Structure formats: C-alpha cells, structure tokens
C-alpha positions, 0 to 999 in steps of 0.5 A: 772631480767630486761633487764638492770640488764641482761646487767650488769651481770659481775664480781661484780654480784657474791655474797656469803652468809655469816654467818647465812644467809648461812642457814637462806636464804637456809635452804633446802640445809642443812635440805632438806626442808624449811618446817616442815620436815626441822625443824624436821631435825634441831632437829635431828641434836642436838639429834644426838650429845647427842646420840653420846656422850651416845654411847661413854659411857658418860651418859645413859639418854637423855631428850627431852622437847617440850615446849608450844611455840614450842621451844625445849630442849635436855639435856644429861649427856655427857662430855659437849661440849668443849667451851673454847679457842682452841689454835690450831684453835686460836678461842673459841670452842663454836664459832667453834661448833655453828658459823662455818659450817663444824667444829666438833669433828668427822672428825677423827673417822676412826683413832679411836681418838673419836666418832668411829661410829658417827651419826653426821658426817658432822660438820653441825648440831649444827651450822645449827640449831643455825643459823636457830633459833629465839633464842638458849640457851646453858648450859654446865657443865664440868671441874667444871664450868657452861658455858652459851651461848645465841644466837638470829637469828644466832648471839651470844649475850653476849659472854661466861659466865663461873661460878664455879659450883658444879653439879651432872654430866657433860652434855649439855642442849640446848634450842632453838626455830626454827625460822618462818622466816626460816621454813614455819612451826615449829609446830613439832607434838608430834608423830614425837618425840615419833617415833624418840625417840622410834627408837633411843631407839631401836638401842641404847640398854640400853639408856633411852630417856625421852620425855616431852610434856608441852602442854599435861603435859605428860612424856614418857620414851623409853628404849630397854634394849636389843635393836633390839632383844627386838623390834623384839620380841615386833613386833612378839607378841605371834603369831610369826611363829618363835622366834626372832634370832640375828646375830652380826659381824664385817668386815674391807674393802674399797669401792674402791681400792684407798679408805681408809679401814674402819670398819663395825659393823653389828647387825641383828634381825629377825623372821617370822610372818604371821600377821605382817611384817616390814623391818627397817634399821639403820646406826650409829643410823640414820633410813634409810627410803630409805635403800640403801646398807643394803636393797640390802644386805638383799634382796640378802642374804634372796633370795639366802639362802631360794632359796638354801634351797627350791631346796636342800629339793625339795620344788619347784614343777616341773618347778616352778619359783624361789621365789622373795624377795616379797615372803619373805618380806610378812612374815618377821620382820627384823631390821638391825643396822649397824655402820661404821667409814666411811659412804656415806650418800646420803645427809645430811638428812641421809635417805639412805647409798650407801657404796659398802663395807657395802653392800658386807660385810652385804650380805656375813655375812647374807648368812653365818649366814642364811645358818647355821641357816637353817641347825641347826634349821630344824623345823623353817626352814621348817615353813619358807620354807612352808610359803614363798612358800604359799606367792609365790603361792598366789602372782603368783595366784594374777598375773594370776588373774590380767591378767585375769581381765584386759582381761575380764573387761578391757575397757568399755562394751556395756553390753546389747550386750556382756553379755549372757542372760542379759535383759536390761531396756530402761531407762538410768536414773541411779536413776531409773534403777533396776537390778534383779539377778534371779535364772536360765533360767526358772525364767528369762522367768516369771520375763521378762514377769512380769517386767516393761521393762522401768526401770527393767533389768534382769540378770539370774544366771545359777546354783550355783555360786562359793563360793567367800569367799573360792576361790582365785581371779584367780578362781573367775575371771575364773568364767563366771557367776561372770565376767558377773555379774561384767560387768553388775554392771559396777563399777569394783571390790574392792580388799583389799588384799596385793597381789591384791590391784592394781587389784582394779578398783572400781568406785562407780560413774560408777554403772549403777543401783539404786537397785540391787535386788536378787530374788531367790526361797523361798526354801533351794536351793534358799536361798543358791544361794542368800547367794552365790550371797551376798558373791560375792557382799560382797567380790568384791563390799562391798561398794554397800552393805555399801551404801544400794544398795543391796536388797533381794526380798521376795518371798511368801511361800504360796498362799491362794485362796478363792472365786477366790481371791489370798492371799500371805503369806511370812511366817507361821505367815502370813499364820495363820493370813490370815486363821483366816480372812478367817475361814468361807470360803473355802480356798485352800493353795498351797506351793509357786512354784518356780519363773519359775512356777509363772504367770507374774501377780503374779510375778509383784504383789508379787515381782516386783511392787514397790507398793506391793513387799517386799524388804529387804535392805541388810545393815551390821549394824556391819561389823565385825559380818557380816564377822564372819557370812560369815566365819562361814557359807561359810568359812573353819570352818567346826566344827564351822558350825556344832556346829552352825547348831546343836544349831540354826537349829530348828529356820529355820525348817519352811523354809524346805518343809517337807510335 
C-alpha cells in the first residue's frame, strides 16, 4: 500500500467479496488450502452429501469417476437433490444448494427431521465446490423428471432444464472440473480416491463404493459388509494376539449445562496384534486424522482398565511404574466410529472434533465394556496383560539406553586420548585411514609393531564381546568395549526399532576411517570373536557394511618353511599346492600361531601390507539372507542352530585344530 493509499484509508475502503468470489479468491478459508489438499477436500464435500443420503437408507451404490482431464463425477442413488421452487425461501432450491453458502437440509438434524447423523453439516459443500469449478454439470432424477443444471466458473448458464423421464432409480449425478485459477494443483492422485473410498466403506457397513479411473481404465469396488469389524479383522490377519471385539452403544447429553442436549452413537472394534498396530477415529463418517475427543477417550479408558487389571492380578513388579498408553498402542488395532446429532469440528476440513460430551460418553462406555471384557475373557485378558507389560518394559529399557548413550556418546570425542588402549595413526586424511580391530592385548603388541603408523590405527577388543543380536539396547550401551568401538568409529549409531529410533544419531560423513578391518586369530575362538564384532556392526552401524567399509583380514593357517624361506597357506588347498611345489625340498610345516605370537615382519607381510595382505570385503548380497544367518547362528533359535550344525558341520572341520 502506497503512502497516498494509506492516507485514503476510510469508510469507502472496506469491500466485501460477493458471490463466487467468496470462494474463488479465498479457497483456503473454506477448504483449508488453495493447493492439492484443498482441491481434494472440495471433492469430499460432494461425496459427503451422497454418503448422507445412502446412510439415511436411500441407495446402496455410490460411483466415483476420475476423468482423463482431472474432472470428476460422483453419482448416487439417493432421493435426488431438491431443485424446484421453494416457497418458504422464495427461491429455487438449486440456487440455495449451488449458489448460496450456508444453505442446506441438515441444520435441523438435532430435531430428527432429516439427516440425523450427517457428514455434511455446514451448508457449504455443494456451493463451495461449484464456485471453485471450471464447470459443473448436475443431473437429478426425481419426481418423474430429469433435471439438468450447468455452471461455469461459479455462474449458472441456461437455468434449470426439466424433462419428463423414466428412470431405473432416483439419484444425483454431479460432474465438475476443479479450476486451476482457484487451486494451484487439480491432479488428485488415484491413491487419494482409493484411500477415501475404502475408509468410507469401512465406516458405512454395506454401502458399495465403485471407483473408475479413466486414465488406467480400471474399476475397483470397496465394500465392508460388517463395517469396522471386517476392517479390524483384515488388519489383524492370521497372526493376531486376540480376535476382533465389537462394542456398540448410545448416549444423550450436552457439552455445557446451557447447551442443547444431543444424541451420540458409538461403535468400537479392536483387537491386539504383535505385528500390526493401527488407531483410526471416524465421526459421522469423516476420518479424524487428528482425533480430538475420541482419541482422548480411548487413551483414558484403555490405560485405566488395563492398569486396574494388572494391579488386581499382581502383574506389576514391586515399585514398578504404571503403564502408559504408548505401551497399549504398540499392540493395538482399534477403530472408533461415532455419530452425533451435534458436532463441534475444529474446522471445515473435519480432521478433529472437540465435543466434551462425546469424549465423556465414549470414555465411560469403553471403561464399562473393557472391564466386562477382561473379566469374561480370562485367556485373552492374560495375553493382553503380558504383552502390554513386555511393551512397557521394552520402552523403559529404551529410555534407560537413551540416557546411557547420551552420557557416553554425547558430544565430540578426542578419541585418541579418551579410549583405553586405542592406538591412533598420524594421517588425518579419512580416505587413507584404516582401523584394525584386533583380538586382545597380546595381538595389540605385534600389530602395533607390524603396522604402518602413518595410516593404520589399532583398537583391541578384550575378550568375547556381547552378542548384540540378542541383547537389549540398555545392555549393549553398558558394555564398555562396544561403547569404545562406537566412539572410535565416530559416526554414531543407527537404531531402527520403534522405541529407540530417536536414539539414532548416525552420520556417515562423520566416519573417521576408509577401512574397518577385523583381524582375529585363525581358530575357532577367533572366528567367534569376528562373528560377534560383525554382529555388533550389523546391528548398530549396518550402513558401514552396506557401503563396503568393513573388511576381514585373512590370517594364514600354516607357515611352511624351506631353505630359510617362509610360505603362508590360508587353507588346506593352498598348503597342498605349496607342498607340491617344494616336494623335492625339506620343509617344516607349522600351524599358524595366534596373532600375538607373530613377529612384526610376518604381521606386516601377511596381514597389514596393502600389497601382500588378503582382505575380504564384507558385503551382504542379500540383506534378508544375512539377517537369517545372523539370527540362526547368534539368535534364540537353538534347535535351528543344532540342525544347521548337524547338516553342515563337516564343511568347517578343517578350521578345527584336531592334531
């Protein structure tokens, strides 16, 4: 605004948007956004009206078509929108519906006149969508006639056409194209329609939603004959901890003493499952993405009743803290489907409701039902109680680990001075630096003397480290060896589990090494330590393996000496080949000693010299197979491990020193 305009700011400066401009120039006020989300909501407004008709018992089928040019069609088999002259309003009904904001047939729903539990309540939808369209065509079949209307950019063209007509059923067909002048994007993706129509099928038992996408030439039908119970069963699958349960009830009340009384209908379906969890709330068919009242009710009821059950059955340990809803939610599949004759949505996009009475009624209803359920279904109650306690203790263990890790790994480390027995190299060039993880203090000595101190650093591992595949995170981060190794690597840890994901502080760019080389003795103990180190890296920093930063230094199994010269064999086959070459000479064969007994020259030649050493790059070609083998060899499947050893043990016999 210029200085002159500011000076002229007076009574004549105030203007109001009229007609279609109220929506076309400010779509975000009605639809929550002028982008794709707002455009999607404009579609949902039309769909809502058809759903309200079907739920009142008029028509079981709703068709949705996504046309190639991104125009849309919604067709229902309801009573047909009233379009004739309305003497009470002294205007045509089609004008009230399509050209008048805040006009509709759902304002008296609390009196039980019509649309008792309506999804579309504010009298905005059809008009706002029409106003925001490039064009809209409406065809209505009712009272023995076919009625037709055509709109362009919020204006009616040609008035109402009325033709005597025979038809199979009454209903309304609305085809429109969202306007690019109103919305920044009108290309509503196929997945949006599938998601919305599936959700509507879930909460409107027995209604059929048919979706056709002209672009792909496909048609899909959504139907849940038993509504939310069928959906919970679908999510639960074959491996549910408990079978789906369904509660239904109703109540009457008010949000405040001076407010009118209204009715609430409540449907709840739930089960417990260890692999899947889902919480979805619907009110008058609208998916409440942000929950509000029902979410608060569910949290309060489940925590109260399960806590009561755990206390009454002495399930808590002495001085154990009370469970939280997070412990329940981890294993809960729950859908609530509530309806009310009065609703306080947080805004026109209907993503949360705030009715105080709905929250109170649903909380009380759920508490009563859960109390009875837990008493009458002892076996399921025990399963649920034990599972929520497992979830709770796992969460608490994660929180302890979080505190531990922050203490031990927090902040930048001067690793050379703070990690015991770590021997750094001189180079600061990460593309050259190598970290040798070696077995024990004795190996540290020979490796230290045999290395090139310019670019090779050493980190000794004292004894057998913790099996990281079986241990909980709080145990892992109490282990000094593991914490020291993580500090030396410098890149933090990757945590991929539900409870600990915020523990993850991995940054590949902070890795201080070009190669991480595991160097252990060529015997059974050495192989086990190597496997445990690999398991630790696989669980805590798997990206280092995926990006080819982890290596195994092969140690020779045999030293063969002839005429003062040493030859090294890394397996039986190589030993035989060397002996064949030296068959006319006197040879001495010595089983390779542990790393700590090797002299520095031998260490350099066989294990550390980039020109002569043998490194195996650890690369999981198949992530699933790697996981499977780690689980088999280091996990809890004892019988599987025995079976594998019985079948394949002979293949590893040469690794055992049985002389």
